[in-house]
Structure formats: structure tokens, C-alpha cells
N, C-alpha and C positions, 0 to 999 in steps of 0.2 A: 485495378480494382473494379473498374466497370467489366472488364473481361471475365471476371470471376464472380459476378454479382448473381445474386439468387433471390428472387422476389419473395418466395415463401419464408426463407430464412430471414430476409430483411424485416418482413412483418412480425415474425415471431420474436427476433432480437429485440426490436423496438418495444414490443409489449412486455417481454421479460425483464429488460433492463429500466422500463418506465422512462425512456429517454425522449427528450424533446427534439432531438436531432433526426436528420434523415439517415437512412441506411442503405448501402449496396447490398448487404447480406452476404459479406465475405467472412468465411470462417477464420478463426485464429491462426490456425496452422499455415493457411495461405498468406495471410497478413505477414506472419513471421519470416515466410520464404521470401515475400518481397523485400522486406527490410534486410535479411540476410544477402540477398543477391545484390541490392543496392550498396551494402558495405564492400562486398566482394569486388564490384566494379568501380568502387569509388574509394578505394584505400587512401588515397591522398588528399581526399577532400578536406579543406580547412575548417577549423573550428567555427569561424564566422558563418561560413556556408551551411553547415549543418545546423546550427541553432537557428539560423534564418529559415531553413526548409522546414524544420521542426514546427517553428512558430506559424508558418504559412499553413501547413496541414492542420495545426491545432485550431487555426481560426475558420477552418472549413465548417460548412454546414451539416457535413456528413460525419457520423460518428467514426465510420470506418477510417477516414483520413486522419481524424484525431488520434485514433488508436495507432495508426502507421507511423505518425509523427514521433509518438512515445517510444515505438519499437526502434525506430531508426536511432533515436538518441541512446537507447539502451545498447546498441552495437557500436557505439562510439564512446566507451567508458573513460577514454583517456581525455575526452572533453567535459565530463561530468565533475566539476569543481565548484568551490564556494561561489564563483561568479555567476552560476546558472541557479542558484537557489531562488533569487527574486523571480526568475521566469517560472520555476516549479511552484513557487508559492501563487503566482497569478493563475497558473493552470488549475491548481487545487481549488482556488476560490471560485473558478468558472465551471468546475466540475459538477455534474447532477447525478452522479451514479457512483456505485462501488468499484466498477471495473476499471474506470479511468483513474480514480482516486488511489486505488490499490497499486496500479502500475506506476504511477508517479512517485507514491510514497516508497514502496518496497524497492523497486528495481532502479529508481533514478536518485531521489534523495537518499536512499539507503547507501547507494554507491559513494555519494559525496561525504556522508557521515563516516564512512570507513577511512576515508582520506584525510578529512580535516575536522577536527573537534569543534572548530569555531561554529560550524553548521548547526550543532546542537542548540545554538541560541534560537534558531527558527523553530524547533520543537517547542521549546518553551513559549514562544509567542503563539504558536498554533493551538497549544493546549488551553489557552485562554480565550480562544475565538467563540464567537456566537454560532459560528457555523460548525454544525456537528462534523461535516465531513473533514474539516480542518482539524478538529479534536481527534478524529480517527486517525488522521495522517500522523499526528504527534505521537500516537501510540504504535503503529504499525510500521513506521518508517526503519525501525531497528530489527524487524522480525528476522532478516537473514543473518544479522550480527548474532541475535540471540541463538539462532540455530546452530551456530558455530562457537557458542560459548563467550561470545564477545559482547560489545556494547555497553552502555550506560544503564545498567539495571536499576540503580538507585533513582536515576531520573524517572525511569518508566514507572517504577512503584509509586513515586510522587504524584504522577500525572493519574495513574489508575486508582488510586486510594481516593482522590478527589472526584473521579468520574463514576466510581463503583456503583452508586446510587441512581445512576441516570436511567431513564425509561428507554432511551433510543436504542433499538436492536443492534444497529451497527456499531455502537460503542461497547455495548455488553459483549458482543461477539468478538470484537478486536482485543479486549481485555483478556478473554478467556483464550483467545488464539495465541497471544504474545506469552502468557503464562505456560501454555502447552509446549511451545519452543524452548523456553527457559528451563523447564522440568527435564528436558532430555539431558542436559548437562549439568543442571543445579536443581535436582528434585527438592533438596531440603529448603532452598530459598523460595521455590515456587509454592511448596506447601505451607511454609510460614506464612508467606502474604496472602495466600488463600484464607488461611484461618483468621488472619487480621481483618479481612474484609468480608468475612462470611455473614455477618449480622446486617451488612447493607447491599451486598452484591446480589444479582439475580441468580436464579438457578442455572440459566443458560451459561453465565460467566463461570460459575463453580464447576459445572458439568464438562465445559470445553476446557477450562484451565487444569483439571485433575486427570484428563484422559490418559496421559502418559506417566502418571505417577506410579509407584509401586502400590500394590494393592492395600497395604495396611494404611499408607497415606490417603489413598483415595477413600477409604472407609471413614477415615478421621474427618476429611472435608465433607463428605456427604452426610455424615451423622448417623449412618445406618448401623 
């Protein structure tokens, strides 16, 4: 990471992400390449070793190292099971920005959810949190499942209906984003839900959620 550091990118990234952490200024493609190379040269690394490494990187004062820890975990999907959910929950609680929250939710928690339905209990817990990043995680952890016509849509709709009137941008955006993915394989369900929350949801949520709907449905949601 030091070898690929860039002072200007470090300053800009810290400002853009509004992060309290230090930055080397390493681009995401480079971070990914480091994680891929690690996996390639450490194919037989045990679960305990990988989890410990990810935790040590996460506990760094550098944002880039936290990101690398998450990416390394992502390249060991066989180790992402119910037993790592407490760690992911801790990471989410310690996150201060969308980029870390989204990586943990979508690529790590999402992988566990696909394997083990018991992990949905964590989403229920996160949806009730006072921490809006945890609430965002409860929504977007299923986004890759939704993209492929899978996931527990009923549970998502339950969360989204309760959060529809929230003022927090990252919650409004998350609801719309998930509905956009759901609409790709289930446009009727997405449209019906958008109509249901139309009176309480923000314009951002409605616009994002209806982006991929057929034109007639989009007009119905927008009210034009």
C-alpha cells in the first residue's frame, strides 16, 4: 500500500469520504489487485488465519488497510458463514462511511445470507438500530440476491416501509437502490411497493426505485 501511495489522492479521498482515518491514497483497482494476489499465493491459508488478518487490517488507523481487509475476506468466500456475522456486525458498528458499510453489507454479509437463512436474524436486529449505517446495512445486504431474483423481499419491504419517511439520505438512497434491483426481475412487486409508500417516501427513493420500471409503471409512480 505504501508503494502505491499517492498524496494527492489521499487528501482527496479523505475529503470525499469525510473519513476520520488516515489514507495512503491507493486506488481501489490496486487494492483489489493486492487482495487477488494474496489469495493466489495463499490458497491454502486457513480460516482462522484469514479472519485474524482481516481483523488486524480492519483495526488499522488507515482507511486503505481497512478496505484491504474487507477485500481479502471477499476473496475467501468459503470462509464467509454464520460464524463471521458477529465480526461483520462489529465492523459495521465501527464504520463511518458508505464505502466500508457497502462493502461489508453487500459482498460479505450478502454472501453469508445466500448460504444460511439464519443470518437474516442479523438484518432484523440491524433494522432496529439507532445507527443509520446499520439500518442501511439491513436494507442493502440483499442487493445482489435481489439482482438475481432471490432474497427475502417480504423482509426488505417490512424494513423499507418503516424507514420510508426517514430524512437520512443514505437510507432514502438505499431503499430506492434495492427497489431498482428488485424491479429488474419483479417489476410488478417493485411498482406495487413504490405505490404503497408513495405518500411517505422521498422523491429520491421514488426516482431511484422506478428507474428500471416499464414506462407506464414509472409514470404511475411519478404521478405525471
